C-alpha positions as CSV (number, residue, x, y, z in Angstrom):
1,M,67.1,58.7,130.5
2,T,69.3,58.5,127.6
3,E,71.3,61.1,126.6
4,V,72.1,61.8,123.2
5,M,75.5,63.0,122.3
6,E,75.7,64.8,119.0
7,A,79.3,65.1,117.2
8,V,80.0,68.7,116.8
9,E,82.3,69.4,113.6
10,P,84.8,72.1,113.7
11,K,84.1,74.8,111.5
12,V,86.6,75.3,108.7
13,E,87.7,79.0,107.5
14,V,87.3,78.8,103.6
15,K,89.8,80.8,101.8
16,K,88.4,82.9,98.9
17,K,90.3,81.9,95.4
18,G,92.1,85.0,93.7
19,R,94.8,87.6,94.5
20,P,95.2,88.7,98.0
21,K,94.5,92.2,98.6
22,K,97.0,94.8,98.6
23,E,97.2,96.4,102.1
24,A,95.9,99.9,102.0
25,R,99.1,102.2,102.3
26,S,99.3,105.6,104.0
27,V,100.0,108.8,101.2
28,E,102.2,111.4,102.7
29,V,100.9,114.8,101.9
30,I,103.0,117.8,102.7
31,C,100.8,120.7,102.6
32,G,100.7,124.3,104.2
33,E,98.0,125.8,102.5
34,R,95.5,123.1,103.5
35,E,92.8,125.7,104.4
36,Y,93.1,127.8,101.2
37,L,92.3,124.3,99.3
38,L,89.6,123.1,101.1
39,D,88.1,126.5,100.9
40,K,88.4,126.3,97.1
41,G,86.4,123.1,97.1
42,F,89.6,120.8,96.8
43,K,89.2,117.1,98.3
44,F,92.4,115.7,99.4
45,E,90.2,111.9,98.9
46,W,91.5,112.7,95.1
47,L,95.0,112.1,96.2
48,D,94.4,108.9,97.6
49,L,92.9,107.9,94.4
50,L,95.7,109.1,92.2
51,S,97.9,107.6,94.7
52,T,96.4,103.6,94.3
53,Q,96.2,104.5,90.4
54,Y,99.8,105.4,89.7
55,G,101.9,103.9,92.9
56,F,102.4,107.4,93.9
57,H,103.5,107.7,98.0
58,K,104.2,111.2,98.5
59,F,102.7,114.7,97.5
60,E,104.3,118.0,98.0
61,Y,101.9,120.9,97.2
62,L,103.7,124.5,96.0
63,H,101.6,127.0,96.4
64,K,102.5,129.3,93.5
65,F,101.9,126.8,91.1
66,R,98.9,125.3,92.6
67,S,100.4,122.2,91.9
68,F,101.2,118.9,93.8
69,R,105.0,117.3,93.0
70,C,104.3,113.6,92.7
71,Y,107.0,111.2,94.1
72,R,107.4,107.4,94.1
73,Q,109.8,105.2,95.8
74,E,112.4,103.6,93.7
75,N,115.3,101.9,94.6
76,H,114.8,103.1,98.3
77,K,114.7,106.6,96.9
78,E,112.0,109.1,96.7
79,K,111.9,110.1,92.8
80,H,109.8,113.0,91.4
81,V,108.0,111.8,88.5
82,D,105.3,114.2,87.7
83,W,103.1,117.4,88.3
84,I,99.3,117.7,88.7
85,D,97.9,120.8,89.5
86,I,94.5,121.5,91.5
87,N,92.6,122.2,88.4
88,N,93.5,118.8,86.4
89,L,93.2,116.9,89.6
90,S,89.5,118.2,90.0
91,L,89.1,117.7,86.1
92,L,90.1,114.1,86.6
93,N,87.2,113.5,89.3
94,D,84.6,115.2,87.4
95,G,84.3,118.7,88.8
96,R,85.3,121.9,87.7
97,R,88.1,124.5,87.6
98,L,89.3,125.2,91.1
99,D,91.3,128.5,90.8
100,Q,92.8,130.7,87.8
101,I,96.7,129.6,87.8
102,L,99.0,132.6,87.0
103,L,102.4,130.7,86.9
104,K,102.6,127.5,85.7
105,H,105.0,124.9,86.2
106,Q,107.2,123.3,83.5
107,D,104.8,120.2,82.1
108,V,106.7,116.7,81.7
109,S,107.2,115.8,78.3
110,P,104.4,112.9,77.1
111,K,106.9,109.9,76.9
112,Q,108.2,110.5,80.3
113,A,104.6,111.7,82.1
114,V,103.2,109.2,84.7
115,I,99.7,110.6,84.7
116,Q,98.2,110.3,81.6
117,Y,95.4,113.0,80.8
118,A,92.6,112.3,78.2
119,W,93.8,116.0,76.7
120,R,97.6,115.4,77.0
């Protein structure tokens, strides 16, 4: 009886070429009116998309304006850089107007605005 010993080659992991993927960071959403927004048809996934596109790390909802304040981390400090109301956020994601907004926030000038709208 002869035993045949086969040489087993160790498996080598092949790394993909290209840029390493960024880690998915968590977005902080401060919202006291979550039930109201869900009843209107708002989807909180829209904020995740906006965060990855423009680099926001925090959103704060102000109900009287029906808007979110958008914050970025700059020099280890939070900085408010732009506003987005729930209607504009819905329109950017191929939705419809969600609510009538009677009290509007003061718009950021187009030169300083971070979020680029097609209609701005």
